[in-house]
N, C-alpha and C positions, 0 to 999 in steps of 0.2 A: 909296194903298196901305193894305191891311188893317192894323189896329193891332197884331195879334199878329205878322204878318209883318214889320212895321216894327221891332218890338222884337227879333225874331230877327236881322234884318239888322244892326242896330246892335251887338248882342251879339257876333255872329260877326265883325264888323269889328274888334272889340277882340281877340278870341281867335285869329282866323285871317284876317288881312288879305288874304292871297292868295286864299283861297277866297271871301272877301267880294266880290271883284270879279266873279267868275263868277256868284255868287248874285244880285247886282244886275242883271246882264245877263239872267239867267233871268227875274227879276221883270218887267223891262221888256217881255219878249217875251209874257207871258201875256195872254190875252184878258180882256174885261170880266167874263165868268162866273167867272173865277178868284177874284176877291175874294169873291163870294157863297159859293162852295164852300169856300174857305179859312176864311172867317169861321165858317161852320157847323161845319166840322171842328174848329177850334181851341177853340171854345166847349165842344164835347163832350169833346175831348181834355183840356182843362184841368180839367174836372170829375173825370175819371178820375184824373189826376195828383194832385189834391187828396185824393181818397179814399185814395190810397196814400201820402199825406204827402210827395209829390214836387212839384216846381215846373217851370215852363217852362225855367228855367236847367238843371235836371237833364236834361231832354229834349234841350236844345241840346248839352250835354256828351256825351250818348249819340250824337247825330248826328255830332259831330266825332270821336269815338272810332271810329265805324263808317267815317268818311271816312279816318281814318289807317290803318285796316286795309286799305281798298281801295288806298290809295297804296302801302303796303308790298307788297301782292299784285301790283300792277301792275308794280312794279320787277322782281320776280322773273319775272313773265310775259313782259315784254319781253326779259329776259335769256335765258330758257330756251324761250319759246314754249309753255309748258305751265302748267296750274294747279298750285298747290303740293300739292293733295290729289287723289287719283285714285280713292279707294275710299270707300264709305259708312262703313266702319268707322273710317277716319281722321277723317272729318268728324264722325262721331257722338262720338268720344272728344274731339275738339278743340272742338266747338261745342255740338251738341245736348244732350249729357250734362252740360253745364256751365251751371247756372242763371244764374250771374253774367254769363257771356258772352251767353247768350241774352237776358237782360234788357235790356242796353244795345243789343244788336243789333236787337231788335224795336222798341224806341223809336226808334232811329236810322233804321231802314227806314220806319217810319211817318212820321217827319218828312220823309224824302226824297220822299214822295209829293207834297208841295207845295213842295219846294225844288229838286228835280231837274227840269229841263224835260221830259226824255223820260219820266219817271215820271208827271208830271201829264198829258202828252199821252196816254199809254196809258190812264190812269184815265178821262180825258174820252171817249175812243173807246168804252170799255166802257159808260159812263153813257149816251152818245148812242145806242148801238146796241141795248142790252138791251131797251128798250121795244118793239121790233119783235117780240120773242119772248114777250111777256106772255101772249097768248091761247093759246099752245101749250105753256106751261110750267106743269105741275101738280106737278112734283117737281124739286128743285134739289139738286145735290151739289157741294160744294167740297172739293177735294183739296189739302192743304197750305194751310190757312187763313192761316198767318202772323200778321200783325197784325190781320186781320179787316176791313180797309177795304172790300175788294171785296164781301164778304159783307154788310156793312152797307148798301151801295148796292143790292144785290139785294133785301134785305129791304124797302127803301124803294120799289123800282120794281115788283117782281112782286106778283101778286095775294095777298091775305091768306090765301087757301085753299091756297096753294102749300106743300108740305112742304119743309123745309130740313134737309139732312144735311151734316155735316162729318167728314172723316177727316184726321187729322194724327198724325205720329209723335212730336211734341214736346209734352210736358206743359206746358212753359213757354208755348209758342205757344198752346195751347188756353186756358190760364188768361188770357193776355193778350187773346185774342179775346173770351172771355166777358165780361171787364170792359169792353171797348170796345163790345160789342154789347148785352149785357144784354137779351136777347129770348128768351122761353121757347118760341118757335116752332122753335128750332134744336136738333137732336139732335147731340151731339158724340161722336166716337169716337176714342179714343186707340189708334191702330192703324196699321200699315203697310198701304197701299192694296193691296198684293199679297196680304195676308192678309184683306182685306175681302171676304168671300163673302156676297153679298146677292142674293137672287132678284129684287129690284126693279130695274126699268130706269128710268133718270132722263131727264127731258126736257131738262134743261140741266145741264151740268157745267162748273165753272170750275177751271182749273189755272193759277194765277198764279205765274209764275217758279218752276217746280218741275223742269222737264226737266233743267236744268243741275245739279240737285242729286242726280241719280241716275246709277248706272253704266249702266243700260240704258233709255234714253229710249224706244226703240222698243217694248220690252216694256211700259212704262207706258202708252203710247198704245194699244197693243193691248188692255190691260186695260180702259182707259176706253171703247174702242170696244165692248167686250162689255157694259159697264155702261150704255151709252147706248141709249135707245129708238130704234126704227127711224127716226123723223122728228126725233130729238133734235138738240141743238146742243152742241158743245164749244167753249168759249172758252178760249184759252190764250195765255200770254206766255212768251217766253224770249229771252235775249240772245245775241249773238255777242261773242266776245272781251271777256268781262267777268269778270276775276279778282276773287274774293272769298273770304273765309275758309271758306265752305261750298259753293263751286262745284266740281263734279267733272267734268262732261262739257263739253267745249269744242266749240262750233259756230264754225267759222271764217267763215261767211258765211250770209246768209239762204237761199240756194238749198239749202244742206245741211239747213236746217230744213224747207223745203218737201218735200225728198226723203223725209225720215223721216215726215212727215205722210202723204204718199201711200202709203208702204210700210205704214203702219198701217191703211190702208183708209179714209182720209178724203179729202174734197174741200174746197177752200177756198171758203167763201161770201163772205167779205170779209176783208181784211187791211190792216195798216198797219205801217210801219217808222219808228222814230224814232231819230235820231242823238243820242248823248250829248254830242257836241261840235259846234260850228258849223263843220263841214267838209263837203266833198262826199262822196257815197257811195263814190266811187273812192278818195279819200284815207282814208276810214274803214277800208276793207278793206286798203289798202296798209300803213297804219300801225297796224293792229290796234286801232282805236278802237271801243268798244262800240256796237252797234246793238240797240235793243230792238224785237223783232218780236212782233206779236200778230195773232191771227186767230180768226174764228168758223168752225167746221168742221161739215160734215154728213158722214154716212156716204156713201162713194162708191157710185155706182150700179153694180149688178152685172148 
């Protein structure tokens, strides 16, 4: 087991013994490549923490706080069948406009990429598939960069001559991504994507877990269809039944996601779905257990 992961597991075993059991099960599931990716990630992440006078213990605390938020949101979700926020204004006031909350939330989400099984599987699918689009990608756009991990992998994989553009509504998120990436090839824009009027068409667009954060996911996909070049590719991820402090739009099942993708004028080139718990797809849907869906999309043929 990777040394950093081993430390995290031991620390969480003390602080949250119940979650520790699930975490150990996740680690046992991961493939051989996991250690290599996790080691490279945590070496980089620790340097960033040190620059901010923070420690891995701080990041673990952020992760557990995020986990507590998810637990509280899940209790309400199972009771009501709804997310606790339904408008962007609510979430903006509650989360995005609060630097303190965004700080621990970004660190917690970043940690989850190598601690949640379904988050690691999703990242792995992106890393494995993106190389097929290297030759056709001269311009890359990421909408809602979050912690910046996916962008960092795109920078590693795509050609050095590729242009990279980021659009995000959160100043905290952009600051976090800049620290994590530290690459002058990236142009950052603090803006709502609906207000991003650019004549350029992009060969590749990444939308990582953003659809559930907006009131009108169809409108967002239509906007991205317009920004995508004719032969371009849109990679996106979004979950079903995944209550969180900043989730607005509820997808009840994967077919609802596929429907909205088709309505926005896309066709699916490749797709994967990963369960957040070790249950069957049928049980996940019946008991409203989160499924993380991801797909590479092309414009539908007309």
